[in-house]
N, C-alpha and C positions, 0 to 999 in steps of 0.2 A: 248108880244112874247110868250109867255107861253099858252096864249090861241091859238096863229099862231100855234104853234107844235102841240096844241092839236087838232087843228084842221086841221090838214095842208091840209089833202087831201080833202077839203070839197071850203079850199082857194085856191088850186091847179086847182080842176074843176069852180068856178067862174072864177077865174084866164083867165082859158084855154077859156070858153064859152064867156067871153068877145073878146078875141083875134079871136076865130072861125068868130065871125059877124062882129068886126070891119075890119081886112086883106080886104075883100075880098071890101069893100063900100072903102078902104081907095086905093086900088089898081085899082078899075073898075068904081066906082062912080055907075051910076044903068044899068050897061046892064048884058046883057040876060046871062053870062056867070060868074055872082057872083055864083050860085049853086055850078057851076065845081070848081073856087076857095076855096069856105068855106069847100066841100069836100077834098078837099086835106089841106086845114088849121088842120082840124081836123084831119086827119089820121096823121099830124107832131106833134100834139098837144098832141095827145094818142099815138103818141111813147114817146113821149118827158114825158109825164107825168109815162108813165111806166117802163124806167130808172130811172128816181126820185123815182115811189113808192122798185123799186127795190132797189135802194139803200138804201132806208131811212130802208126796212124791214132786209135788209141786218146786216145796223147797229142795229138794233133790236134786233137781235138777238146774236149777237156778245157784245151786252152787255148780255144780258140774260144770254148767256153763262158766263161772266166773276164774275157775281152777285151767279148764280148756284153753282162757284168754288170756290168762298167767304166761301157761304154758308156751303157747305162741309167742308173747311177745318176749319169755326167756331166749327160746329158741330161734327168733327173729333178731335179738342182740350177742346172743353165741354165735350163730353162723356169719351174720354182718361182720362182727368182730374180728373172725379168722378169716372171712371172706377181703377183706382189706392187710390181711397178714398176706396174701397169699398177692394179692396186687401190686404189693409195695417190695417184696421175695420177686414179682416177672419183673417189675419197672427196675430193680437196682441189680437186672442179671444180667449187667455187663460191667459192673461195680463193683462184682464180688461172684465166687467163679460160679459155673455150670451145678456143679454139685450143692457148695451149698443150696442156691437158689430151689434146688430141687429139693435138697432136705425139708429148707422152713417150707414149701408147698405140701410134702407130705406129710409133714408136724400138724400141720392147719386142718388136713383134712382129717388125719386119723385123730386132733381134739374135738372135731366135730362127730363122727362119729363112734366116738367113747359118752359124749353128752349124747348123744343119742340112745347107744343100748345102757346107759344108766339113767335115764329119766324115771326121775321116781318124786313123789313126795317131798321127799326131806331132801332132794338135789333143788325144787322149786324156792323149796325155803329156805335153804343159803343163798341159793341167787336174790331171792327179796330181801335178805337179811343183809345178804354186801350190798346191797343199792339203796335199801333202804339206810345204811349207813354211811355211804358214800354222799347219799342226796343229803343227811343232816349235818356233812361237813364241808359243803357247798358256801357261801357267804353268801348273802343276802343279793337279789336282785334289787337294780336303784329302782329307788320309789318303794320297795317292801321296805315294811316294817315288823 
């Protein structure tokens, strides 16, 4: 099935060509109107292809938008977590050595950079699985059943 979906344009074009050449012979046999019927069939197949391709492209756009929304959420969450680490390191700078504070800040910045460098579908899925598991472990809110 994945081979079909990866090459849907080729498959539909091949089926369309078979239909274009088969319909006239089924309807007329070997008459002079074959090219006329073939042209009408080609136009109908072209319109059908256009509608199918438009629907597929619209679905792909919706999926891409959802993925970008998910990635944006993941980046927002991870960057905010690391910024919290940075803020905590800076606020406790007087309690710890300046080198420790600087190391904490540097580590947080490196984690942000590593996340951006390793951004992939797999990292997004791991993040979603982590938060899905975490959210399922939370007790229900008051009044929720």
